[in-house]
N, C-alpha and C positions, 0 to 999 in steps of 0.2 A: 504442500510443495511450494517453494518459494524461487523467485527468478533471480538470475544474475544480471548484470548490466551487459548489454550489446551494443553494436554499432550498426550504422545504416547499410553497411555492406551485406549484412545478413538478409536485407529486404528482397534481394534478388535471388536466394537460394531457393531450390526446389525441395529441400529436405524439410520445410517447416510449414506450419499452419500459423496464419496470421490473424490477430484479433485486436480491436481497440483497446488501448489501456484506459479503463474506467477509473474515475477518481471517487472512491467510496470506501466502504468497510469491506474487507475480505471476510468471508464467513462460510463455514460448512452449513448445510441444511440436512438434518436427519428427519426422515419421515418414517413414523411407525404408527400403522393403523391411521387414525384421523389426526394424529398429533404432529405438529412440526417443532423441531428444536434447532436454534441457530447458535454456533459456537464460533467465536473468534479465532484468529490466527494465533493469539497467545492464551487459548483454551478457556476463554472467559464465556460464560453462558449469556448470550444476548437476547434470549427468547422474550423476556418480560419488557425489553427495551424496544422491541419491534413487534408488538402484538398486532399491528396492522397487516403483517405478512401471514395472510390466512388463505394460502392458495393450494391446500391439500387436495382438493378435488380436481386439480389440474396435473396431478402426479398419479400416474396409474399403478404404482407398485411401491413397496417399502424400499428406501434407498438411501444413500447419503450422496448429496451433491456438493460440489464446490462452486463458489461463485462470488458476486460482488453485490453488496447492498448500496444502491445509489438513490439519489434524489435528482431528477431532471429540472433544469431550468427552463424558462420559456422558450428558449431556442431548441430544447430537446437534448442539451448537452449535461452530463453528469456534473454536479457541483458540490464540492466538499464543504464549501461555505453554507450552502442551504442545508446540508446534512447537520452541520453544527446549529443550525437555527431551527430545526424541524419541530421541536417540542412546542415552543412557544408560538411558532407560525402554522402549527397542524398541517405540515407538508406530509404527503404520503410517500413512503419509500417504495422501491421495486427491487426484486431480487432477480439478477442476471445469472443464470447458471452456465458454466462453461466446461465442467467436467462432472464425471460420475464415478465414485470410488467403490460403492458397494450396491448390489441389487439383489433384494430378496435373499439376503444372507450370504450371497456369494461375493467374495472380494475380488475386485476388478482392477487392483492397483498395478498388477503385473502385466496387464494387457497393454499393447500400444495405444498411444492417444487416439489414433485414427479409429480404432474399434471402439474405445470408449465414447468417442463422440457419436458414433453410429447408435450406440445403446442409449446415450442421452436423449437424442431426438426421438427414440421410440418410447421413452419413458414420460416425456413432458409434453403437455398441450398447453401452448402459450395462451395467456389471458389474465385479466385482472393485473395484479402486480408481480406476474411472473413472466420472465422472458429467457429466450435463449441467447446466448453471446453470438453475435454475427462473426463469421470467420471466412477467410479467403486463402487461396494459395498465391495470390498476387500482392506480395508485401509492398512493392513500390506503388501500386495504385492505391491501396489502403492508406499509405504514408500521405499521399496527396490529399486524400479525403480528410485524414485527421489534422493535417496541417491547415486546410481551408476552414475547418470547423473550430480550430483553436483547442482541440483535445489535448490529453497529457502525452500520448505517444502510441506506440505499438507493442504489443506481445508477440514474440516469435517462438513457437513451440515445436519441437522435432516431432514429426509425424509418428515415429516409432518409440517415442519416450514412454517409459513406465513412470508411475507416480511414486516419488520417494519422498521420505520426511527430510525436511530442511531445505537448503539452498542447492539448486543444480543449474548447470549451464546448458542443460537440455531446453530450459525455458529462459528466454532473454527478454529483458525490457528495454526498448529503444525509445528514449525520451526526446521531446522537442527541445528542451533545454536541460542544462546539467543541474540536477537537484540531488541532494544527499540528506538522509535521515541521520541526525546527530543526537548524542546524549548531551543534555544540559549539565555541565560539571561546575559551573560557577557564574558569577556575574560581577560587573564593575558599577561603582556608584560615583556619580558625578554631580550634575545639577538635579538629578532625580534619583530615586531609589534604585532603579535599574536602568542604567545607561546602555549596557550591552551584555550579551550572554556569552560565556565561555562554552565552547563546543569541544566534544571528545568523541572518538571512535575506537572500537575494540580492534586491537591487532592481536589476534589469538586471544589470550586471557587478559592482556594488558589494555587498559583504558588510557588512550593517548591524546593529548591536547592538540587540536588542529586549528585553533585561532578563536576570534570573537565576531559576533554578528551584532551591528548596532542600528540596522535599518529595517523597515518593514513592519514595525510594531504599531499597534493601535494603543492609545493611552489606556483604554480599558483593559487590554490584555496585560499591560505592564503592572497595572494595579492588582490584577488577579495573581499574576506571577509573584509579586512581591509578598503575598500572603501564603502562596503555596511552596515556594522554594525554601528548603530548610537549610540553614547553614550548618556546615559539618565537614570536618577534614575528610578528604577521600584520597585515593591512590594516585591521582593525576597531579603531575608537577605543573603548577600554574605560575604565570607572572605574579610578583608580589602585590599588585594592585588589584587582584581578583579575590573575591570571597568564594571559598569552595562550598559547594552544596551536595546533598545527597543525590548521587547520579541515578535518578529513577524516571526522569521526565525526557521525552524525546520530541524533537522538533524537526521540521523539514526546511532546509534553506536552498536557495539557487545560488550559483557561483560561476565565475568565469573559468577558472582552472585550479588545479591542485598543484602547488608549487613544489619545486624540489627540496625546500627545506620543510616540507610537511604542514603547509598552511593552506587554507582556502583563501583565494583571491576574489575580493569584491563580493562577499556573501550578502544575501538579502533574506531576511527571515520570511517564511511563507506561512507557516501554521504549527501548532501543537499537534503531535500524532499520538492521541490517546490509544489508538488501535495497535501500536507497536511496543514491544518491549526493548529496554535499553540494550539487551544482549544482541538483538538484531542488528544494531548499529555497528557494522564492520567496516574496516578499512578498505576492503575490496571494492566498495561501492566508488571510490575515487581512484583506486590504483589499477582497475581493470576496466576496459571497454571505454566508451565515450563519456 
């Protein structure tokens, strides 16, 4: 289940459960006997990538959990940058569970979220690198905590929401700053091989150009992208100075606003999102909510 974009007005609603939005890898955790298996949001098996996550003895039944794999920095905040460095720095990940979809063969997805939360608490014993996601009914207070700590934002989830496949407005993400996940559809070459990246979003089945981002990159990333981006005609209508590429890579950028002519204003590159597929990059990220 994926969240839509929400606004801060939701934070005062009594119909939602509020959680901090963690910056990591979304993953299902399937426990069968003594075995744990981790599946990404785009159905990739992550088990061998996170062998350090061995907390089966802290789960008292076979089940399927939904949660976030994170790495904490020295301040105790989740850091996506550290997640990307974890292999060569030997950083230990933590799995933070926020939902339970199945318990001893029983499908729980049609139960309201409030009931699933109660079952989740009964199944998990926190310890090692397994945690329960903290939650509250006071969204405004959580927003103040998130703001003070510089976290990514707040998740608002309707108490009575069932768990559905795909994106739903029953779950909303309220971010501290405007960000959007975009498909890289091309690039421009000036004084260096890659001077800026062309960005696109899916509007239905159509991939639409929404502008370029030319700041926020490291030199090492540009070198890496120059080797990985494959020039190829694609479905997007681009300015003539841009080289089209195979539209299979996703990046996250922050921006000031989405303009009336369909462009991002003042975008800044944040990171490559290897955990998201291109088809998840939809136009409603910028046309709905804050």
